[in-house]
Structure formats: structure tokens, C-alpha cells
C-alpha positions as CSV (number, residue, x, y, z in Angstrom):
1,M,0.0,0.0,0.0
2,S,1.2,3.5,-0.7
3,T,2.3,5.7,2.3
4,F,0.5,9.0,3.0
5,Y,2.4,11.9,4.6
6,D,1.1,14.8,6.4
7,R,2.4,18.3,5.7
8,F,5.4,17.7,8.0
9,G,6.5,14.6,6.2
10,A,5.5,12.1,9.0
11,A,3.7,9.0,8.0
12,A,0.0,9.2,8.7
13,P,-1.4,6.3,10.9
14,R,-3.8,3.9,9.3
15,R,-7.4,4.3,10.2
16,L,-9.4,1.2,10.9
17,T,-13.0,1.3,9.6
18,S,-15.8,-0.7,11.3
19,R,-18.5,-2.5,9.2
20,R,-21.1,0.0,10.5
21,A,-19.0,3.0,9.5
22,M,-18.4,1.4,6.1
23,L,-22.1,0.9,5.5
24,R,-22.9,4.4,6.6
25,E,-20.3,6.0,4.2
26,A,-21.4,3.8,1.4
27,A,-25.0,4.9,1.9
28,N,-23.9,8.5,1.7
29,G,-22.2,7.6,-1.5
30,F,-25.4,6.3,-3.0
31,G,-27.1,9.6,-2.0
32,F,-24.4,11.5,-3.9
33,L,-24.9,9.3,-6.9
34,G,-28.6,10.2,-6.9
35,L,-27.8,13.9,-6.5
36,G,-25.3,13.7,-9.3
37,A,-27.9,12.1,-11.6
38,L,-30.4,14.8,-10.6
39,L,-27.9,17.6,-11.3
40,A,-26.9,16.0,-14.6
41,D,-30.6,15.9,-15.6
42,E,-31.0,19.6,-14.8
43,R,-27.8,20.5,-16.7
44,A,-29.1,18.6,-19.7
45,R,-32.4,20.5,-19.5
46,A,-30.5,23.8,-19.1
47,A,-28.3,22.9,-22.1
48,E,-31.4,22.2,-24.2
49,A,-33.0,25.4,-23.1
50,R,-29.8,27.4,-23.9
51,G,-29.3,25.7,-27.2
52,G,-25.7,26.8,-27.3
53,K,-25.1,29.6,-29.8
54,N,-28.7,29.4,-30.8
55,A,-30.1,30.1,-27.3
56,P,-32.7,32.9,-28.0
57,A,-33.5,31.6,-31.6
58,A,-37.2,31.7,-32.5
59,K,-39.2,28.7,-31.2
60,T,-42.5,27.2,-32.2
61,P,-45.4,28.3,-29.9
62,H,-47.7,25.8,-28.4
63,F,-50.6,27.0,-30.6
64,A,-51.4,29.7,-33.2
65,P,-50.5,33.1,-31.6
66,R,-52.6,36.1,-31.7
67,A,-49.6,38.4,-30.9
68,R,-45.9,38.0,-31.7
69,K,-44.5,40.9,-29.7
70,V,-45.3,42.9,-26.5
71,I,-44.8,46.5,-25.6
72,L,-45.4,47.0,-21.9
73,L,-45.9,50.5,-20.6
74,F,-45.4,50.5,-16.8
75,M,-46.6,53.4,-14.6
76,H,-44.5,53.0,-11.5
77,G,-46.2,54.0,-8.3
78,G,-49.8,52.9,-8.9
79,P,-52.1,55.2,-11.0
80,S,-55.7,55.6,-9.7
81,S,-58.1,53.4,-11.7
82,I,-61.1,55.3,-10.5
83,D,-59.5,58.5,-11.9
84,T,-58.4,57.1,-15.2
85,F,-60.3,54.1,-16.7
86,D,-63.0,53.0,-14.2
87,P,-65.7,55.7,-13.7
88,K,-67.7,55.5,-10.5
89,P,-71.0,57.4,-10.4
90,Y,-71.5,56.1,-6.8
91,L,-68.6,58.2,-5.7
92,D,-70.0,61.3,-7.4
93,Q,-73.2,60.8,-5.4
94,N,-71.6,59.9,-2.1
95,D,-68.6,62.2,-2.0
96,G,-67.6,63.0,1.6
97,K,-69.5,60.1,3.2
98,P,-67.8,57.5,5.4
99,L,-66.6,54.2,3.9
100,P,-69.6,51.9,4.2
101,I,-67.5,48.7,4.5
102,K,-64.7,47.5,6.7
103,R,-61.4,48.6,5.2
104,P,-59.2,45.7,4.0
105,L,-55.5,45.5,4.8
106,S,-53.9,48.8,3.7
107,F,-50.5,50.4,3.4
108,S,-51.3,53.3,5.7
109,Q,-52.2,52.4,9.3
110,K,-54.1,55.7,9.8
111,E,-57.9,55.9,9.8
112,P,-59.2,56.2,6.2
113,G,-60.9,59.4,5.1
114,P,-64.3,59.7,3.6
115,L,-65.3,58.6,0.0
116,M,-63.7,60.9,-2.5
117,K,-65.1,61.3,-6.1
118,S,-62.8,61.7,-9.0
119,P,-61.8,65.3,-9.7
120,W,-61.8,64.5,-13.5
121,E,-64.6,64.0,-15.9
122,F,-65.0,60.8,-17.9
123,R,-65.9,61.2,-21.5
124,P,-66.8,58.6,-24.2
125,G,-64.1,57.9,-26.8
126,G,-64.3,56.6,-30.3
127,A,-67.2,54.8,-31.9
128,S,-67.4,52.4,-29.0
129,G,-68.0,55.2,-26.5
130,L,-65.5,53.7,-24.0
131,P,-65.2,56.2,-21.1
132,V,-61.7,57.6,-20.4
133,S,-61.0,60.4,-18.0
134,D,-59.8,63.8,-18.9
135,L,-56.4,62.8,-17.7
136,F,-55.8,60.9,-20.9
137,P,-57.4,62.8,-23.8
138,H,-54.8,61.5,-26.4
139,V,-55.3,57.9,-25.3
140,R,-59.1,58.5,-25.5
141,E,-58.7,59.2,-29.2
142,S,-57.6,55.5,-29.6
143,A,-60.4,54.2,-27.3
144,D,-61.6,51.8,-30.0
145,E,-58.3,50.0,-29.7
146,L,-58.4,49.6,-25.9
147,C,-59.4,46.5,-24.0
148,V,-59.7,47.9,-20.4
149,I,-59.6,45.2,-17.7
150,R,-61.2,46.7,-14.6
151,S,-61.0,43.7,-12.3
152,M,-57.3,43.2,-11.7
153,V,-56.3,41.7,-8.3
154,G,-53.0,41.3,-6.5
155,E,-51.8,40.7,-3.0
156,G,-49.0,43.2,-2.5
157,V,-50.1,46.3,-0.5
158,D,-46.6,47.8,-0.7
159,H,-44.7,48.7,-3.9
160,G,-41.9,46.2,-3.6
161,A,-44.3,43.2,-3.2
162,A,-46.7,44.5,-5.9
163,L,-44.0,45.1,-8.5
164,L,-42.4,41.7,-7.9
165,Q,-45.7,39.9,-8.2
166,S,-46.6,41.9,-11.3
167,F,-43.4,41.0,-13.1
168,T,-42.4,37.6,-11.6
169,G,-45.7,36.2,-10.3
170,T,-44.5,36.1,-6.7
171,F,-43.0,38.4,-4.0
172,T,-41.7,35.7,-1.6
173,F,-39.1,34.1,-3.9
174,T,-36.7,35.2,-6.7
175,R,-38.3,34.0,-9.9
176,P,-37.8,34.8,-13.6
177,S,-39.6,37.8,-14.9
178,L,-42.5,37.9,-17.4
179,G,-40.3,39.1,-20.2
180,A,-37.7,36.3,-19.5
181,W,-40.4,33.6,-19.5
182,T,-41.7,35.0,-22.8
183,L,-38.3,34.9,-24.4
184,Y,-37.7,31.5,-23.0
185,G,-40.9,30.2,-24.5
186,L,-40.7,31.9,-27.9
187,G,-37.1,32.9,-28.5
188,S,-36.1,35.9,-30.5
189,E,-36.7,36.7,-34.2
190,N,-33.8,39.2,-34.4
191,R,-30.3,37.7,-33.9
192,D,-28.7,41.2,-33.7
193,L,-30.6,42.6,-30.8
194,P,-31.6,41.2,-27.4
195,G,-35.1,39.6,-27.4
196,Y,-36.1,41.4,-24.2
197,I,-35.3,45.0,-23.6
198,T,-36.4,47.2,-20.7
199,I,-36.0,51.0,-21.1
200,K,-35.2,53.2,-18.1
201,P,-36.3,50.6,-15.6
202,A,-36.6,51.5,-11.9
203,L,-33.8,50.4,-9.6
204,S,-36.1,50.4,-6.5
205,H,-38.9,48.1,-5.4
206,G,-37.2,44.9,-6.5
207,G,-34.9,46.5,-9.0
208,A,-33.2,44.1,-11.4
209,K,-35.3,41.2,-10.1
210,N,-38.2,42.7,-12.1
211,W,-36.4,42.0,-15.4
212,S,-34.0,39.1,-14.4
213,S,-34.0,35.6,-15.7
214,A,-33.3,34.2,-12.2
215,F,-32.7,30.5,-12.6
216,L,-33.4,30.5,-16.3
217,P,-30.3,30.7,-18.5
218,G,-28.9,34.3,-18.5
219,S,-29.5,34.7,-22.2
220,Y,-33.2,35.3,-21.4
221,Q,-32.8,38.2,-18.9
222,G,-33.8,41.7,-19.9
223,C,-31.3,44.1,-21.3
224,A,-31.6,47.3,-19.4
225,I,-31.2,50.6,-21.4
226,G,-30.2,53.1,-18.8
227,H,-32.3,53.4,-15.7
228,A,-35.0,55.7,-14.2
229,G,-32.4,58.1,-12.8
230,M,-30.7,58.8,-16.1
231,Q,-31.4,61.6,-18.6
232,V,-32.4,60.5,-22.1
233,K,-29.7,62.6,-23.7
234,D,-27.1,60.5,-21.7
235,I,-28.7,57.2,-22.7
236,R,-29.0,58.2,-26.3
237,A,-25.3,58.8,-26.5
238,Q,-24.3,55.4,-25.1
239,P,-25.2,52.9,-27.8
240,I,-23.3,54.7,-30.5
241,E,-20.3,55.7,-28.3
242,Y,-19.9,52.6,-26.2
243,L,-21.2,49.7,-28.4
244,V,-19.3,50.6,-31.5
245,N,-15.5,49.9,-31.4
246,R,-14.0,52.4,-33.8
247,R,-10.4,51.4,-33.2
248,L,-10.6,48.0,-34.9
249,T,-12.2,46.8,-38.1
250,R,-15.1,44.3,-37.8
251,E,-12.8,41.6,-39.1
252,Q,-10.2,42.3,-36.4
253,Q,-12.9,42.3,-33.7
254,R,-14.2,39.0,-35.0
255,Y,-10.7,37.5,-34.9
256,E,-10.2,38.7,-31.3
257,L,-13.6,37.4,-30.2
258,D,-13.0,34.0,-31.9
259,M,-9.8,33.6,-29.9
260,L,-11.5,34.6,-26.7
261,Q,-14.4,32.3,-27.4
262,A,-12.1,29.4,-28.1
263,V,-10.7,29.7,-24.6
264,N,-14.2,30.0,-23.2
265,R,-15.4,26.9,-25.0
266,R,-12.4,25.0,-23.8
267,N,-13.2,26.0,-20.3
268,Q,-16.8,24.9,-20.9
269,E,-15.5,21.4,-21.7
270,L,-13.4,21.3,-18.6
271,W,-16.1,22.6,-16.3
272,K,-19.0,20.6,-17.8
273,R,-21.0,23.6,-19.2
274,D,-20.9,26.2,-16.5
275,D,-24.1,28.3,-16.8
276,E,-22.5,31.6,-15.9
277,L,-19.7,31.1,-18.5
278,E,-22.3,30.1,-21.1
279,T,-24.2,33.4,-20.4
280,R,-20.9,35.3,-20.8
281,I,-20.1,33.6,-24.1
282,Q,-23.5,34.5,-25.5
283,S,-23.3,38.1,-24.2
284,F,-20.0,38.6,-26.0
285,E,-21.6,37.3,-29.2
286,M,-24.6,39.5,-28.8
287,A,-22.5,42.6,-28.1
288,F,-20.5,42.0,-31.3
289,R,-23.7,41.6,-33.4
290,M,-25.4,44.6,-31.7
291,Q,-22.7,47.1,-32.8
292,A,-24.2,47.9,-36.2
293,E,-27.8,47.3,-35.4
294,A,-28.1,49.1,-32.1
295,A,-26.5,52.2,-33.5
296,R,-29.2,52.4,-36.1
297,V,-32.1,51.6,-33.8
298,F,-31.2,54.2,-31.1
299,D,-30.5,56.9,-33.6
300,V,-34.0,58.5,-33.9
301,S,-32.7,61.5,-35.9
302,N,-33.7,59.8,-39.1
303,E,-37.4,59.9,-38.1
304,S,-39.5,62.5,-39.8
305,A,-40.2,65.8,-38.0
306,A,-43.9,64.9,-38.0
307,V,-43.2,61.6,-36.1
308,K,-41.0,63.3,-33.6
309,K,-43.7,65.9,-33.0
310,L,-46.3,63.2,-32.8
311,Y,-44.4,61.6,-29.9
312,G,-43.8,64.9,-28.2
313,L,-40.0,64.9,-28.6
314,D,-40.2,68.7,-29.2
315,N,-41.7,69.3,-25.7
316,P,-39.7,69.0,-22.5
317,T,-42.7,67.6,-20.7
318,T,-43.3,64.7,-23.1
319,A,-39.8,64.2,-24.5
320,D,-38.6,61.6,-22.0
321,F,-41.5,59.1,-22.3
322,G,-42.0,60.1,-25.9
323,W,-38.4,58.9,-26.7
324,Q,-39.1,55.6,-24.8
325,C,-42.3,55.0,-26.8
326,L,-40.7,55.9,-30.1
327,L,-37.8,53.6,-29.3
328,A,-40.2,50.8,-28.3
329,R,-41.9,51.1,-31.8
330,R,-38.5,51.0,-33.5
331,L,-37.5,47.9,-31.5
332,A,-40.8,46.2,-32.2
333,E,-40.3,47.0,-35.8
334,R,-37.1,45.0,-35.7
335,D,-38.9,42.1,-34.1
336,V,-37.7,42.5,-30.5
337,R,-40.0,40.1,-28.7
338,F,-40.6,42.0,-25.4
339,V,-40.1,45.8,-24.8
340,Q,-40.8,47.5,-21.6
341,C,-41.0,51.3,-21.0
342,T,-41.2,52.7,-17.5
343,H,-42.5,56.0,-16.3
344,S,-40.4,56.4,-13.2
345,Y,-41.7,56.3,-9.6
346,K,-44.2,59.2,-9.8
347,W,-47.7,57.8,-9.4
348,D,-47.7,57.3,-5.7
349,Q,-50.1,60.0,-4.7
350,H,-50.9,59.6,-1.0
351,A,-51.4,63.4,-1.1
352,D,-51.8,66.1,-3.7
353,L,-53.6,63.8,-6.1
354,V,-54.9,66.4,-8.5
355,R,-51.7,68.3,-9.1
356,K,-49.4,65.3,-9.3
357,H,-51.7,62.9,-11.3
358,T,-52.3,65.8,-13.7
359,A,-48.5,66.3,-14.1
360,N,-47.8,62.6,-14.5
361,A,-50.5,62.1,-17.1
362,A,-49.2,65.1,-19.1
363,E,-45.8,63.4,-19.4
364,V,-47.2,60.1,-20.8
365,D,-50.6,60.7,-22.5
366,Q,-49.4,62.2,-25.8
367,P,-46.5,59.6,-26.2
368,I,-48.9,56.7,-25.5
369,G,-51.5,58.0,-27.8
370,A,-48.8,58.5,-30.5
371,L,-47.6,55.0,-30.0
372,L,-51.1,53.5,-30.6
373,K,-51.7,55.6,-33.7
374,D,-48.2,55.0,-35.1
375,L,-48.4,51.2,-34.6
376,K,-51.8,51.2,-36.2
377,S,-50.8,53.3,-39.2
378,R,-47.9,50.9,-39.9
379,G,-50.0,47.8,-39.5
380,M,-48.1,46.8,-36.5
381,L,-51.0,46.5,-34.1
382,E,-52.0,43.4,-35.9
383,D,-49.2,41.4,-34.2
384,T,-48.0,43.7,-31.4
385,L,-49.8,43.7,-28.0
386,V,-49.5,46.9,-26.0
387,V,-50.1,46.7,-22.3
388,W,-50.5,49.6,-19.9
389,M,-50.4,48.9,-16.2
390,G,-49.2,49.9,-12.7
391,E,-48.5,47.7,-9.8
392,F,-51.9,48.4,-8.2
393,G,-54.7,51.1,-8.1
394,R,-55.7,53.5,-5.4
395,T,-58.5,53.6,-2.8
396,P,-61.9,55.3,-3.3
397,V,-61.5,57.0,0.1
398,S,-59.2,60.0,0.6
399,Q,-55.9,60.0,2.5
400,G,-54.9,63.2,4.2
401,G,-57.8,64.9,2.5
402,N,-56.4,65.1,-1.0
403,G,-54.7,61.8,-1.7
404,R,-55.4,58.1,-2.1
405,D,-53.8,55.0,-0.5
406,H,-52.7,51.8,-2.3
407,N,-55.4,49.4,-3.6
408,P,-54.5,45.9,-5.0
409,Y,-58.0,44.5,-4.5
410,G,-59.6,45.9,-7.7
411,Y,-57.7,48.0,-10.2
412,S,-57.5,48.6,-14.0
413,I,-55.0,47.9,-16.7
414,W,-55.5,47.9,-20.5
415,M,-54.3,46.1,-23.5
416,A,-54.5,47.1,-27.1
417,G,-53.7,45.5,-30.5
418,A,-53.1,41.9,-31.4
419,G,-55.7,39.5,-30.2
420,V,-57.8,41.6,-27.9
421,K,-61.2,43.2,-28.3
422,G,-61.0,46.9,-28.9
423,G,-63.4,49.5,-27.4
424,F,-64.2,47.0,-24.7
425,A,-64.3,47.0,-20.9
426,Y,-63.9,43.6,-19.2
427,G,-64.7,42.9,-15.6
428,S,-65.8,45.4,-13.0
429,T,-65.1,46.5,-9.5
430,D,-67.8,47.2,-6.9
431,E,-69.8,50.4,-7.0
432,M,-67.0,52.2,-5.0
433,G,-64.1,50.8,-7.0
434,Y,-62.5,49.0,-4.0
435,H,-62.8,45.3,-4.8
436,A,-63.0,43.3,-8.1
437,A,-66.6,42.1,-8.5
438,E,-67.0,40.6,-11.9
439,N,-64.5,38.5,-14.0
440,R,-61.9,38.9,-11.3
441,M,-58.5,38.7,-12.9
442,H,-55.6,37.8,-10.6
443,V,-52.1,38.6,-11.5
444,H,-51.6,34.9,-12.3
445,D,-54.6,35.1,-14.6
446,F,-53.1,38.1,-16.3
447,H,-49.9,36.3,-16.9
448,A,-51.7,33.2,-18.2
449,T,-53.8,35.3,-20.5
450,L,-50.9,37.3,-21.9
451,L,-49.0,34.1,-22.6
452,A,-52.0,32.6,-24.3
453,L,-52.2,35.6,-26.6
454,L,-48.6,34.8,-27.6
455,G,-49.5,31.2,-28.3
456,I,-48.1,29.8,-25.1
457,D,-49.8,27.4,-22.8
458,H,-48.8,28.7,-19.3
459,E,-49.1,25.2,-17.8
460,K,-46.6,23.8,-20.4
461,L,-44.1,26.6,-20.1
462,T,-42.0,25.0,-17.4
463,Y,-38.3,24.9,-16.4
464,R,-36.9,22.3,-14.1
465,Y,-34.8,23.7,-11.3
466,S,-33.8,22.5,-7.9
467,G,-35.7,19.2,-8.3
468,R,-39.1,20.6,-9.5
469,D,-40.8,22.1,-12.5
470,F,-41.4,25.9,-12.2
471,R,-43.6,28.1,-14.3
472,L,-44.5,31.8,-14.3
473,T,-48.0,31.1,-12.9
474,D,-46.8,28.5,-10.4
475,V,-49.8,26.3,-9.6
476,A,-52.5,28.9,-10.5
477,G,-53.6,31.0,-13.4
478,N,-56.7,30.9,-15.7
479,V,-56.8,32.3,-19.2
480,H,-59.6,34.9,-19.6
481,R,-60.7,34.3,-23.1
482,G,-63.4,36.9,-22.8
483,I,-61.0,39.6,-23.9
484,F,-60.0,37.7,-27.0
485,S,-61.1,39.2,-30.3
């Protein structure tokens, strides 16, 4: 037998092993064999999901899709549904009276104020006569395209929980985001741009978790363009200045990258397909391909003066969100699968509702109206689904006399475009606008319905991780086909 030495060179004494100890250690070995098989199975599934260099390549949906792309417009802070898309005559008639029901769990612990009617008038829009408040006159011009869902429900009474549930389906665990699941299920139709792009996302209330791929392969995570704290002028300079390498020719860059990737692939063989390294490999390839394409996409200077004016780029009030919406159209035009625009954390009006909601709406109304009109004029609404939403709504009672508290128990979002009924209101809240009353659509249902519009069966969109199959809707979710056109 060979002799073992400790670090001082002395021979190590032989250790005698009893039969009981031998059996115990052997049993542990069998356990590790089982764990190894389990991990190998998960690695195989991950490898299949990644598909190597073809990871985000377009995939076949489960059934015929009604939509191919999504543009999600997120109003961070929670806009008030009863002041935007859910008129409540009951509040007009009972303004100032006490809340006639027991108040549910709320964000504020102070006693609620009385019922408070909407300060804005609701007027019919389009041939459908769908009512939209005076906060959104430009959006109202496209009322016939809107499918307003008035019966949304979530569990988060604070922003962090509500955002995470809205984007990942849960606020108790780290899970892949809606955009990441969409890209995982359908892949990308543009090999030169990321399939999931989020423009000026918020870094608070969950931050990157709201666009991450979590345990999905990294190639499915959202690509953030700037963040909410950045100025558009600074973001617009970045793609051209930082994505394009002007020191080397494209052939020289390709040669450098091939040498680097050869080393990376060799390490992959040694490390048995390390997920993080695979993500890095694919990110390098995407960065190389993006150089030419991204520069063209982000350069809006070639848009006509009429289009720039339509989106409000000539007005300091609307220029920021106008640029986001115009960029979203340009990305969707190039078949980016999932694009998200974020109006930064401004809609949280616990006080000063009239002044601040008016200012917020003035920043986004014209750009959103322009996006809907522009997509329709180009024929893009036929395969592009536009979603407008916040993380929750606001209460029908006043807070501090002139504000509203958080309300996840019954709030409104809307969809427009591919696959949904236009000029249509789906579901309802109670007469006060506090709780969803008819066709209650939980966040899980919303996710299941959106995936169905994209041709994905949410129960089949699974990913095996840590010994179980996960999905965006977990063990819940019902498709609401009543909104389908």
C-alpha cells in the first residue's frame, strides 16, 4: 500500500473502519450518486434550453399566436383606476360620506378618510364610447383600440411586493420575470438585438429582479437601457459611443472574439457547461452583433419631423417618455420580442392627487396616444400587443384629505392591439371601485392570458430547477378568453 504523509512529512497512521461506518459511508455515496444524476438531468435541461449559440432563436409556440410581440408601458407608483379608466357614479353621489364597509389590509395604518369622487370628468371615446377620464385625452382618441380590464387583483399592498408579483408572479421568492419567460418560451426573431429590452427601468422596489432571468439561462434576462435616474440625452449617446468599437475593423474584432471564445469553450468542456460562463459567451456574441444594429435603432434622428412631434420629442414635458415609446416602436419594428417602457416612480399620490396625477399624465398621455396611432398606421397593431399597467390602483377614500392609498383589490390595466377586443371594458369593481366584483383577474390570470395571446400554454411553459418544475403562474392562473377578439 502507498504511504501517506502529512504536511510535516510524517507517515499518517492507518485508520481502521468498522463495518457499521463502512455501510454508513457507502449509503452517503449512494445519495451523492442520486444527487449527481439529478444535477446531470438539470444540466441537460438547461443545455437544451440554452441551445448553445442558438439560445434565443425563435421557437414554435404551443398553438397559433394572436400576438408576436409585446410593448409593456409601466406606470411605477400605482395610478388611480377610478380617476383614469373606471368611472364610479356612486362616488359622485356619495362624495364625503364614510366608507360603508370594513377597510381591508392597507398600506397606511391611519384611519381612512371619507369617500372621494374623481376630480376628473369621464368622456366617451371613439365609436365604442368607451369612457376615459380627462387625464388621458390623447389615449381616449384611440379608445376603440383599448381593452380595459377593470378587475385586476394582486396581494401586495406595498410597492416592492406588488412590483415583484406583477413582473415575476411572486414576491416571496426570486423568480424569472414575465419578459424572461416570454423569451424562453418563444425565443427571438432578431439575432442582432436582445429579445427582451427594458428602457429606463426602476432600480427600486425589486430593481433588477423585475427583469431578471433568475434560474433561467442568462440569455433570457432583460437588457436594461439606462435606468430611471438617467437623462435620455445621456442614454442616447451610449449605444453609439460605447457599443461601436471604432479602433478596430469588424474583421479584427471578430478575430479577437473568436480567440477569446475558443478559450471560453475549452473551459466549458473542462467545467462541464458552467451556466455563468455560457451566459458570458452568449453576451459577447450579442455585443458583437449589436454594434451595427443598435446604432441604427437608437438613432431616432432619421425619423421625420412629423413623427418626432407626434411623440412629443419637441416638448420637454413629453420628450422623455416620448423617446421611450418611439424607441419601443423601433425595437418592435425589428422584431424584438418584449419591450418595456417605465414611467419612473411618480404615481404614488398619498397626497396632492390632483396636481401630481395631472402632471404625470401630461408626461405620458401624448406619447402613449402617439404609439397607438403610429403602430396602427404601420399595420403593427396586428401582431403587437400593447399593455398599460401599474403595480396596483388606489383607494376610493381620501388619504390626508387630498390623496389616495394603495389598492391591490380591484384596479384597472388595459391592452391594445393583437388578439384583444377593442373599445371594450372587461370585468368590474364594486360600486365604489374598491374590490374586483365581476370577472376577477388575478395577476396569475393576467400572466396566463398574456402568454395565451402569444401562443403559449402557461401550464406547459416549465423549467426544471432544484428538483421541481417551475412556471410563471406557479400552480395557479386561468386564461380569460373573454377579452380575445
